[in-house]
N, C-alpha and C positions, 0 to 999 in steps of 0.2 A: 504494500500500500504506500502511495506517495505521501510525503510529509505535508502537514498543514503549513502554509506559508503566509506570512504577514508582511505587508509593505507599509513603511512609515515615511511620509513625506512625498508630496505630489507637486514638485516644481516642474519647470519646463522639461527637464530631462526625465524625471520620475514618471510622468504620465505616459510617455512613449514606452519606457521600459516595462511598466506595469501591463500595458496593453499587449506587448509582445509576450511577456511571461504568461499572461492569462490565456492567450490564443495559441501559443506554440510550446508551452512548458509541460504538456502532457500531465496536467494536474488532475487528480481524481476528486477534488473538492474545491469549492470556490476559493479564490485568492482573496484573503482579507486585506482591506486597504484602509488606511487612516491618514487624515490630514487635519492640521489644526483648524483650518477653515473647512468645515464639513461640506459646504456646497461644492467645492472642487472635487471632493471624493464622490459626492452624489452624482455630479455631472459625468464623471468618468465612468462610474458604475452603469449609468444609463447608456452611455455611448457604447461600451463593450457588450452589454446585454448578455442574454443566453445563460444567466445564472453562473457566469464564469468568475464573477467577483462579488464580494459582500462587504459593505461598509461597516466599520466598527466605529463607535463614538468615543472610544478611549484607547490610547496606545497601550496602557497598562493592562486593560482587560484583553485586548487582542493578543498580547504576548502570552498571557496565561493559556490561550488555546492554540498557540502556534509552536511548531518545531523549528522552523527556520524564519528568522526575522531580518528583513532588509531595512536599512535606514539610509535615507538620502536627504540630508538637511542642509540649511543654507550656510551655517557658519559654525565655528568651534563652540561658542556658547550654547547654541541650540543642541548640538550633539551631546555635550557633557550634561546639560540639564535633562535631556530625555533619558539618557542612560542612567543617570543617578536616580531618577524617578522610577525607572523600570526595576533597577536592582533593589531599591528600597521597598518595593511593593510586595515582594515575596520571592519564593524560590524560582530560579531560572536554570537550575541544574539540568544538564543534558541538552540544552537548546543551543542552536547555532545562530550567532549574530554576524551579519555582513554589513559593514558600513561603507557606503559608496560616496560619502560626503567628501568635499575637497577641503581638508583641514591641515593644520600644522602637524608635522610628524610627532612632536611631543604630545599633542592631544591624542593622536591615534594610540600612542604607547600607553598613555594614562588610562584611556577608556578600555583598551584591550586588557590591561592588567586588572582593572576592576571586574571586568566580565569574567575572566578566567578564574580569578580568586573566588568568584561567586559560583563556580562550578560549571560554567558554560564555555562554549567555544567561540572564538572571535576571528574574523578575517577583515583586514582593511583592503577594500577593493574599489578604489575610484575608477572612473572610466574616462576615456578620451572620445570626443565627438560632440558635435553640435546637436541641438534638439531635433533637427531633421534626421540626423543619424540615429538618434534614439528611437524616433518614430519608425524608421526603416529597419531596425534591428541590426544596425551596422556599427555598433560601438566597439571600442577596444578596451578590454578589461586588464587591470594590473593588480591581481590579488596577491597579498602577502600574508603569511601566517603559516601555521602547521599544514603540511601537505595533506594529512588525514582530513582536515577540515575543508581545505580547498577542493579536494576530490568530491565533496558533497555539493559544492557550488558548480562544478564543471558541467553538469547536465543542463544548466540554465544559462550558460554563457554563449559559446559559439553555436550558431544555428538557432538560437532563441532570442536573446537580447543583443548579441554581439556578433561580429565577424572575425574577431581574433582575440588572442590572449597573450600577454607578456607575463609568463609565470615567474613568481617570486616565492616559490615554495620554500618553507622553512626559513624565510628571511624575516627580520624584525618588521612589525606592523608599520613602523614609520618609513620603511623603505618605499612602500607603495605611495605614501603621501609625498615623499620627496620627489619621486619620479613624476607624479602628477603635477606638482607645482613647477618643477623644472620645465616640463612639457608645456605648461600654460604660459611660461615666459615667451615661448615662440609665438603664441597667439597675440600677446600684448605687443611684441615687437613688430609682428606682421601688420597689425591694425594701425600701429603708429606710423609705420613706413607708408602704408596706403594713404592714411589721412594727410600726411605731409606731402606725399607725391601728388595727390589730386589737387591739393591747395596750390602748390607751386605751378602745376600745369595750368590751372585756371588763371593765376595771376600773371604768368609769363606769356599768356596768349596762345598756348598750345591747345588748351581746352581739355576737359576731363574725358570726353569720349575716346579720343585717340589713345590716351593712356590706358583706359579700360580695355581697349582692343589688344594692347600689348600685354596687359595682365592676363587676359583670357588666353592668348596664344602661348605665352611663356609658362604660366603657372596653372591657371584654371582652378578647379576645385574650390577650396575654402577661400582662396585669394579672390576669385571672381565673385563668390557669394558676398563677402564683406565689401568689396568695391561696389557691387550692385546696391547694397543697403545704404551705402554712402551717397552715391550719385542719385538714387531715386528718392533720397530724403527719408528713407525708412527710419534712420537713426533718431530723428526728431518727431516723426509722425506716430510711431507705435505707442499703443496704450500700455503694453507690458514689455519690458526689455527681454531679449533672448539671453543676454549675459549682462547682468546689472553692473553699473559702475561700482557699487558697494562690493560686490563679490570679486570683481576684477582687482580693485584696490587691495582687498583682503589677500587674494592670491599673490599679487605682486609683493606685498609686504612680507608674507610668509617665505616667498622665494628669496627675497633679499636677506631674510634672517638665516636661511639655510646657507646661502652663499657666504655671508659674513662669517659664520662659524667655520666654514671651509677655507676661509682666506681668499675669497674670490669677490670681485666687484662686478655687479650687473648694471653697467652704465646705461644700456639701452632700456632696461626695465625701469630705471629711475626716471628716465625721460618720459616713458609711457605713463608711469604713475602720476607724474606732474600734470599731464594732459587729463588723466582721469579725475584728478582732484578738481580740475576746472569744469569737467562734465558734471560732477557732483554738485558744484556750486551753481551751475546753470540750470540743471534739470532735476536735481535731487538724486541722491545715491541709489535709492531703491528703484527709481523710475528711469534714470539715465542708462543708456546702453553703451557697451564698450565701443561700438562703432561711432559714438558721439565724439571720440577722439578727433574725428574729421572736423566736427563743429568747433572743437577747442582749437585745432590748428588754424581753422579759418579765422577765428577771433584774434589769434596772435598776429595774423597777417592783415588785420584791419577789416575783415569781412564779418558778416553776420554769422551767428551760430547755425541758423537754418539756411539751407541752400535753395531758397524759394524765389530767388530773384528772377 
């Protein structure tokens, strides 16, 4: 009999992951889902349909009925708060917890220690990919922790929620968090370069469309997607960010912390972070999108944040 699974946290990434897990995970009982804002869970439950999911109104109560618990939360404080509440609520012995949040490696280690000392298993398994990749089941998993625990996760990764795995079997939990944060610096740097490049193309008289064609021809993929969000003005028009300025600043800060400890300077990330602080000031950290770096670069060049001229 398949285990009872609970998913806690339905952000942009989590919703797509839940849908793929419910549809392709070969579960023999409904996937339990919980979100602090219940409407988001209710809406996703209605979308999936077919009794494949079931909304629970309390994370603590859901854990009591689950064998495997996925958590994907917005920041370190939310992760620690949720796990402290779960551990304090009663026995979790024999359960498997998989945290896919993007958090500092020290936080992963602390949470993992608390969970295992309470008699449960823990895996730190952040993922790489944009929300569209989560929807398509094309994420890349980087699980760290005991191999015996990761083997229990593997049936739900490649071919269900993801397309690939970078295994970190029997490595410290923080290793996965470090890899995720280092990888996210590439996103910050890419978005910064696109924002600056499009701005100088506009102000120098080249225009943004020719540069977009070069980006498409040379790089494509995520480069083209971000360039499109910038040129089309999606970065300032969207109601809900795909990658909030708050979370991007958090990731950049954590990456800088890891680098400092290793004796490395992340100069490009520092530049990107300074743009993100301007996005936060202009749009609000929870509402501003990382692609708003383009708007911040425009303002530094004497243009409006919005490209609606």
